[in-house]
C-alpha positions in Angstrom: 95.4 72.6 -45.9 96.9 76.1 -44.7 100.3 77.2 -45.5 101.0 77.1 -42.1 100.6 73.5 -41.8 102.4 72.5 -45.5 105.1 75.0 -44.3 106.0 72.9 -41.1 105.3 69.6 -43.6 107.8 70.5 -46.0 110.0 71.1 -42.3 109.5 67.3 -41.3 109.8 66.3 -44.6 113.2 67.8 -45.2 114.6 67.5 -41.9 113.7 63.4 -41.7 115.3 63.0 -45.4 118.3 64.9 -44.3 119.2 63.3 -41.7 118.5 59.5 -43.2 120.8 60.9 -45.3 123.4 61.7 -43.1 123.2 58.5 -41.2 123.4 56.5 -44.3 126.4 58.4 -45.9 128.4 58.3 -42.5 127.8 54.3 -41.7 128.7 53.7 -45.6 132.1 55.9 -45.1 135.7 54.2 -45.6 137.7 55.5 -42.6 141.7 56.7 -43.0 144.3 56.4 -40.9 143.5 57.2 -37.6 140.2 56.6 -37.4 140.0 52.5 -36.9 142.2 49.8 -37.7 145.3 50.2 -39.2 148.5 48.2 -40.6 151.9 49.4 -40.9 154.6 47.2 -42.0 158.2 47.7 -42.7 159.6 46.1 -46.4 162.2 46.0 -48.5 161.2 46.4 -52.0 164.7 45.2 -53.4 164.5 45.3 -56.7 160.7 45.2 -57.1 159.5 48.8 -57.2 156.8 48.1 -59.7 155.4 45.4 -57.8 155.0 47.8 -54.9 153.6 50.3 -57.1 151.0 48.1 -58.4 149.8 46.5 -54.8 149.4 50.4 -53.5 147.2 51.0 -56.4 145.1 48.4 -55.9 144.4 48.7 -52.1 143.5 52.6 -53.2 141.4 51.4 -55.6 139.0 49.5 -52.2 139.2 52.8 -51.0 142.1 52.3 -48.0 144.7 55.4 -47.5 147.9 54.8 -48.3 151.0 56.4 -46.3 154.3 55.8 -47.9 157.4 56.6 -45.7 161.1 56.2 -47.1 163.6 54.7 -44.8 166.1 53.7 -47.7 165.8 54.0 -51.5 164.6 50.2 -50.8 162.7 50.1 -47.5 160.0 51.2 -47.1 157.1 51.5 -43.8 153.6 51.4 -45.3 150.6 52.8 -43.3 147.1 51.4 -44.3 143.6 51.6 -43.1 140.5 49.9 -42.7 142.6 46.2 -42.6 140.0 44.2 -40.6 141.3 40.6 -41.6 144.9 40.2 -41.6 145.5 36.9 -42.6 143.6 38.0 -45.9 145.8 41.4 -46.4 148.8 38.9 -46.1 147.9 36.5 -48.8 147.4 39.1 -50.7 151.3 40.3 -50.2 152.4 37.0 -50.6 151.2 36.8 -53.8 151.5 40.7 -55.4 154.3 41.3 -53.6 156.4 38.2 -54.0 159.5 39.6 -54.2 160.1 41.7 -51.3 160.4 41.1 -47.7 158.8 41.8 -44.9 160.4 43.2 -41.7 158.0 44.5 -39.2 154.7 44.2 -38.7 152.2 45.6 -36.6 148.2 46.3 -36.4 146.6 49.1 -34.5 143.2 49.7 -33.4 140.6 47.8 -33.0 136.4 47.3 -34.1 135.2 48.8 -31.1 137.5 51.8 -31.7 136.4 52.2 -35.1 132.3 51.3 -33.9 132.9 54.3 -32.0 134.4 56.6 -33.8 131.3 56.3 -36.4 128.6 56.5 -33.7 130.1 59.7 -32.1 130.3 61.3 -35.6 127.2 60.6 -36.6 125.3 61.6 -33.1 127.4 64.8 -33.5 126.8 65.4 -37.1 122.9 64.4 -36.2 122.7 67.2 -33.3 124.6 69.5 -35.1 122.7 69.5 -38.3 119.3 69.9 -36.5 120.5 72.4 -33.7 121.5 74.8 -37.2 117.7 73.3 -38.6 116.2 75.1 -36.0 117.9 78.3 -35.3 117.7 79.0 -39.2 114.6 77.7 -39.3 113.5 80.3 -36.7 115.8 83.0 -37.5 114.7 82.9 -41.2 111.1 80.9 -41.4 111.1 78.4 -44.6 114.0 80.4 -46.7 116.1 78.9 -43.8 115.2 75.8 -43.7 115.7 75.5 -46.9 119.4 76.8 -46.9 120.6 74.1 -44.1 118.7 71.4 -46.3 120.8 72.7 -49.3 123.3 73.1 -47.7 123.5 69.6 -46.1 122.2 67.8 -48.9 125.6 69.0 -51.3 127.9 68.5 -48.3 126.6 65.0 -47.6 125.9 63.9 -51.1 129.5 64.8 -52.2 130.8 62.7 -49.6 128.9 59.6 -50.5 129.8 60.1 -54.5 133.5 60.5 -53.4 133.0 56.9 -51.1 132.1 55.5 -54.3 135.3 56.9 -56.0 137.2 55.2 -53.9 138.1 57.7 -51.4 139.0 56.9 -47.8 137.5 59.5 -45.1 141.0 61.0 -44.2 141.5 64.0 -42.0 141.8 65.7 -44.6 138.4 65.2 -46.0 137.3 66.3 -42.8 138.7 69.3 -42.7 137.4 69.6 -45.8 134.2 69.0 -45.1 134.7 71.7 -42.6 135.8 74.4 -45.3 132.8 73.3 -47.7 130.3 74.1 -45.2 131.9 77.8 -44.3 131.6 78.2 -47.9 128.2 76.9 -48.1 127.1 78.9 -44.9 128.4 82.0 -46.4 126.9 81.6 -49.8 123.7 80.6 -48.4 124.1 83.9 -45.9 124.5 86.2 -49.8 121.2 84.4 -51.5 119.3 85.3 -47.9 120.7 88.7 -48.2 119.5 89.2 -51.8 115.5 88.0 -51.1 115.3 89.6 -48.3 116.3 93.4 -49.4 115.0 95.8 -52.2 118.0 95.9 -54.4 116.0 94.3 -57.3 112.8 95.3 -59.0 111.5 91.7 -60.2 111.3 88.8 -58.4 112.8 87.5 -62.1 116.0 89.9 -62.2 116.0 88.2 -58.5 116.4 84.6 -59.6 118.6 84.6 -62.6 121.4 87.2 -60.2 121.2 84.3 -57.7 121.9 82.0 -60.1 124.4 83.7 -62.1 126.1 84.2 -58.8 125.9 80.6 -57.6 127.2 79.2 -60.9 130.2 81.4 -60.7 130.8 80.4 -56.9 130.9 76.9 -58.5 133.3 77.8 -60.9 135.4 79.2 -58.4 135.0 76.4 -56.2 136.3 74.3 -59.6 138.9 75.7 -60.3 140.1 75.8 -57.0 139.9 71.9 -57.1 141.5 71.6 -59.8 144.8 73.6 -58.7 144.8 71.6 -56.0 144.5 69.0 -58.4 147.5 69.7 -60.7 150.1 71.3 -58.2 150.2 67.6 -56.7 150.6 69.0 -52.5 149.0 65.8 -51.6 145.6 66.9 -51.6 143.6 65.4 -54.5 141.8 63.4 -52.3 140.3 67.0 -51.2 140.4 68.7 -54.9 137.8 65.9 -55.8 135.7 66.6 -52.8 135.5 70.7 -54.1 135.0 69.3 -57.3 131.8 67.7 -56.3 130.6 70.4 -54.5 131.0 72.7 -57.9 129.0 70.1 -59.0 126.1 69.9 -56.8 126.3 73.8 -57.3 126.1 74.2 -60.7 122.8 72.0 -60.2 121.2 74.0 -57.6 121.8 77.0 -59.9 119.6 75.4 -62.4 117.4 74.4 -59.6 116.6 77.4 -57.9 114.7 79.4 -60.1 111.9 76.9 -59.9 112.8 76.3 -55.7 112.8 80.3 -55.2 109.2 80.6 -56.4 107.7 77.9 -54.3 109.5 79.6 -50.8 108.4 83.1 -51.6 104.5 81.9 -51.6 105.3 80.6 -48.2 107.3 83.7 -47.2 104.4 86.2 -48.0 103.4 86.7 -44.4 106.8 85.3 -42.5 109.1 87.6 -41.1 112.4 87.2 -40.5 115.7 88.8 -39.6 117.9 89.4 -43.0 121.2 89.0 -40.8 122.8 86.8 -38.8 123.7 89.2 -36.2 121.8 91.9 -37.4 123.6 95.7 -37.0 120.1 96.9 -36.2 120.8 95.4 -32.8 124.0 97.5 -32.5 121.4 100.8 -32.6 120.8 100.0 -28.8 123.5 97.8 -27.8 124.3 99.1 -24.4 121.1 97.7 -23.6 120.3 94.9 -25.3 121.1 92.5 -23.3 121.0 89.5 -24.7 123.1 90.6 -27.6 125.7 91.1 -24.9 125.3 88.3 -22.9 125.7 86.2 -26.1 128.3 88.1 -27.4 130.2 87.3 -24.0 129.7 84.1 -24.0 131.4 83.7 -27.7 134.8 85.9 -26.2 134.7 84.0 -23.8 134.8 80.8 -26.0 137.4 82.1 -27.5 139.8 83.1 -24.8 139.2 80.1 -23.1 140.3 77.8 -25.8 143.2 80.2 -26.7 144.6 79.9 -23.4 144.1 76.1 -23.4 146.2 76.0 -26.5 148.7 78.0 -25.9 149.3 75.7 -22.7 148.7 72.8 -24.3 151.6 74.6 -26.6 154.0 74.9 -23.3 153.2 71.6 -21.6 152.9 68.9 -24.2 156.0 69.2 -26.0 154.7 65.4 -28.3 152.1 67.0 -29.7 154.1 70.1 -30.6 156.0 68.1 -33.2 153.5 65.2 -33.9 151.2 66.5 -37.2 154.8 67.7 -39.4 154.4 65.6 -42.0 157.4 67.1 -43.9 160.1 66.4 -41.5 162.5 63.4 -40.7 161.6 61.1 -38.5 163.1 58.0 -36.4 161.2 54.8 -35.1 162.5 52.5 -32.6 160.6 50.0 -32.7 160.6 46.6 -29.9 159.3 43.4 -29.2 157.3 44.1 -25.4 154.1 45.3 -24.4 153.9 44.1 -20.2 153.8 47.3 -18.1 157.5 46.8 -16.1 159.2 46.9 -19.9 157.2 49.9 -20.4 158.4 51.6 -17.4 162.0 50.3 -17.9 162.1 52.2 -21.4 160.8 54.9 -20.5 163.2 55.4 -17.7 166.2 54.5 -19.9 164.4 57.2 -23.0 164.7 59.9 -19.8 168.0 58.7 -18.2 169.7 59.3 -21.9 167.8 62.1 -22.6 166.0 61.5 -25.7 162.4 61.2 -24.1 161.4 64.9 -24.7 162.1 64.2 -28.4 159.2 61.4 -28.6 156.3 61.7 -30.8 154.1 59.2 -29.6 154.1 55.8 -29.6 151.8 53.2 -30.2 151.0 49.1 -29.8 150.3 47.0 -31.5 148.2 43.3 -31.5 151.8 41.4 -32.6 152.6 42.8 -28.5 155.6 45.0 -29.9 156.0 48.6 -29.0 156.9 51.4 -31.9 158.1 54.7 -30.4 158.3 58.0 -33.0 161.2 60.4 -32.8 161.4 64.0 -34.2 164.5 64.9 -36.5 166.3 66.9 -33.1 166.7 63.1 -31.4 170.3 62.0 -30.8 170.4 58.9 -32.7 173.5 57.6 -30.8 171.6 58.6 -27.4 169.3 56.6 -28.6 170.9 53.1 -29.5 173.1 54.0 -26.4 168.8 54.0 -24.9 168.4 50.9 -27.2 171.3 48.6 -25.7 170.4 49.2 -22.2 166.8 48.3 -22.4 167.9 44.9 -24.3 170.0 44.7 -21.6 167.5 45.0 -18.5 164.8 43.1 -20.1 166.5 40.7 -22.8 164.5 41.8 -25.5 165.8 43.5 -29.5 164.9 46.3 -31.1 165.3 47.8 -34.0 165.7 51.6 -35.0 164.8 53.5 -38.1 165.7 56.5 -39.4 163.0 57.9 -42.3 164.0 60.5 -44.8 162.4 64.3 -45.1 160.4 64.8 -47.4 159.6 68.0 -49.7 157.6 71.0 -48.0 155.3 72.3 -50.4 154.9 75.4 -48.4 158.3 76.5 -48.8 158.2 75.9 -52.8 158.0 78.7 -55.0 154.6 76.7 -56.6 152.6 77.2 -53.4 153.5 81.2 -52.6 152.4 81.4 -57.1 149.8 79.7 -56.1 148.6 81.8 -53.5 149.4 84.5 -55.4 146.6 82.7 -57.8 143.7 82.7 -55.0 144.5 85.6 -53.5 143.8 87.7 -56.9 140.3 85.1 -57.5 139.4 86.1 -53.7 139.3 89.7 -55.1 137.4 89.0 -57.7 135.0 87.1 -56.0 134.8 89.8 -53.8 133.7 92.5 -56.5 130.6 90.1 -57.8 128.5 91.7 -55.6 125.9 93.6 -57.9 125.7 96.8 -55.9 128.9 96.6 -53.9 132.6 96.4 -54.4 135.3 94.8 -51.9 138.3 93.6 -53.6 140.3 96.3 -51.6 138.7 94.6 -48.4 139.5 91.5 -49.4 143.1 92.0 -50.6 143.8 93.9 -47.0 141.8 90.9 -45.4 143.5 87.9 -47.3 147.2 90.0 -46.5 146.1 90.2 -42.1 145.2 87.1 -42.2 148.3 85.3 -43.6 150.9 87.2 -42.4 148.5 86.2 -38.7 148.2 82.5 -39.4 152.2 82.8 -40.4 153.4 84.4 -37.0 151.1 82.0 -35.5 153.2 79.3 -36.2 156.6 80.7 -36.4 156.0 81.5 -32.4 154.5 78.0 -31.6 156.9 76.0 -33.8 153.7 74.3 -35.3 154.6 71.7 -37.8 153.2 71.8 -41.5 151.0 68.6 -42.6 148.8 68.6 -46.4 145.5 70.5 -43.7 147.9 73.4 -43.1 148.5 73.9 -47.1 145.0 73.0 -47.5 144.1 75.9 -44.5 146.7 78.3 -46.1 145.5 77.9 -49.6 141.9 78.0 -49.0 141.9 81.7 -46.5 142.1 83.8 -49.8 138.7 82.0 -51.3 137.0 82.0 -47.1 138.0 85.3 -47.1 135.8 86.3 -50.2 133.2 84.1 -48.9 132.8 86.2 -45.7 133.2 89.9 -47.3 130.5 89.0 -50.1 127.8 88.3 -47.4 128.8 91.4 -45.4 126.2 93.5 -44.5 125.5 97.1 -46.8 124.4 98.4 -42.7 128.1 99.0 -42.0 128.4 102.0 -43.6 126.0 103.3 -40.9 128.4 102.8 -38.5 131.1 103.3 -36.9 134.0 101.1 -37.6 134.3 100.8 -33.8 131.1 99.3 -33.7 131.6 97.0 -36.9 134.7 95.5 -34.6 131.6 93.9 -32.3 130.2 93.0 -34.9 132.8 91.1 -37.2 134.1 89.3 -33.7 130.7 87.9 -32.2 129.2 87.3 -36.0 133.0 85.4 -37.3 133.4 84.3 -33.2 130.0 82.8 -33.0 130.4 80.8 -36.6 134.4 79.5 -35.9 133.2 78.4 -32.7 130.7 76.3 -34.6 133.2 74.7 -37.4 135.5 74.3 -34.8 133.9 72.1 -31.9 133.3 69.2 -33.9 137.1 68.6 -34.7 137.6 68.8 -30.9 135.6 66.3 -30.1 136.1 64.2 -33.0 139.4 63.8 -34.2 141.3 62.0 -32.1 144.6 63.6 -33.0 145.5 66.3 -31.0 147.4 68.4 -33.2 144.7 68.9 -34.9 143.2 70.7 -31.9 146.3 73.2 -32.4 144.9 73.7 -36.3 140.9 74.4 -35.0 142.5 77.0 -32.8 144.3 78.8 -35.3 141.5 78.4 -38.4 138.9 79.5 -35.8 140.7 81.9 -33.1 143.5 83.4 -34.3 143.1 83.8 -39.1 139.4 84.9 -39.5 138.5 86.6 -36.4 141.5 88.7 -35.9 142.2 89.3 -39.3 138.4 90.7 -40.1 138.7 92.5 -36.8 142.6 94.4 -37.6 140.6 95.0 -41.2 137.9 97.2 -39.5 139.9 98.2 -37.7 142.5 99.5 -40.6 139.7 100.2 -42.6 138.8 103.9 -42.6 142.7 104.8 -43.0 142.9 102.0 -46.3 140.1 104.1 -47.7 141.0 107.3 -47.1 141.5 109.2 -50.0 139.9 106.7 -52.5 138.1 107.8 -55.5 134.9 106.0 -54.2 133.4 104.2 -51.2 133.8 100.4 -50.6 130.8 100.4 -48.4 128.5 103.0 -49.6 126.0 103.0 -52.1 126.8 104.0 -55.9 
């Protein structure tokens, strides 16, 4: 059998294995809050707080996401995901929380919604895997396919183990999965650059260097996960996920020397471009129509999503406050679900000037409406609106005020943790065997964090656990991107580097951002995608290349030139 046929067989078997692993993994995930069928109940724990703690631990052991909001010292609202059998759950409550009183209860979503979400997720990720695999197979031949299979086996394997550790598939895990894809994409790009370059004198030296770098990056992610776990920012599940990614990477570092020998046998007659978007194309980029068209598509896509996000922020008031997990909120709960009652309620809300402070609302299977308001709502006006509604439609409404929780992003521990990751990113950027990018890493991190903070302040965007994870991961993501920067940057002016960085990062971030726009049902997550994909890396990297000549002026050594 010829090497071409063996390579084709390897491609078909490898892709089939990944797709089957993908479908098996996603179909067995335990969905978190907002993905399927959820339950909210307001209870008075009275003198039994220990009972509640034990009950919540037992629910978490079943792979359910739990969220607890405090109304008072004894009254709590508990949100639980994945409750498909209400009667069985209520029997568990009565047996384990026998000293508590259920004040309100509501179930939301349906099994059909859960099935639709899982089908959409399976379909998108399958198409994404196949598209990405075909592109890298065409671009890098066997080595590209090997890298794609490696990325998705690590991600899906980590999700499978995480599920067996009773962790649900939450919004935070979904965002962590996208971040891990970015980490692994940059790492595999570095691996391809090493193999395709003439940096090493022999294959053994190259294999040892690659394995050592993979282990170094695995240690970095392990440290990243350890810090996430120890800081108590509510990112425990994300910390476990990144720890599993690190374990798989360590295993990969020992398997790579044997795998690369086999891969090189199929690469003898293969010609592939070393770079994702090679700067060699920019030698005649004014006449390279395909590159200019692709760059125009990327830039137009970025502008369209950016403008859409700005308009979305300005004209959809409810989404602006939806994702602020740490501020105080108010719940207005009323037992009515017909259209006429809904119209009467909204008319009363508008009349008494509380409609604009409404975050969102849900209609439960128990025929009740749950309206959530932000911390700016006037409680007296809301009470007047409630009295007006009770008189008009002859129902009883209740108002519950939730206390705020401490925002981690305002604590000294958060800034100290961010500083640690900036230093860690500086160390990663200096792991390249021939080049040192530490200064560029620091400048890129400062610009990224400043632009992201300014964007949050400009649009008054709320903070959440995903926001915390986003800020903490910026230095690591920037470092992983920097170490994949090709050495040809030294041969080009900084203006062409701007074009290169914009198109390259824009392409990658659009690929990563699209799944959140399509899969995550909450509109507030679209804002996070817009921030992370369009503002942080693309603009900050462009700025870093603009100011690069000034940054390096007077430096004793050139960062992007040969030593």
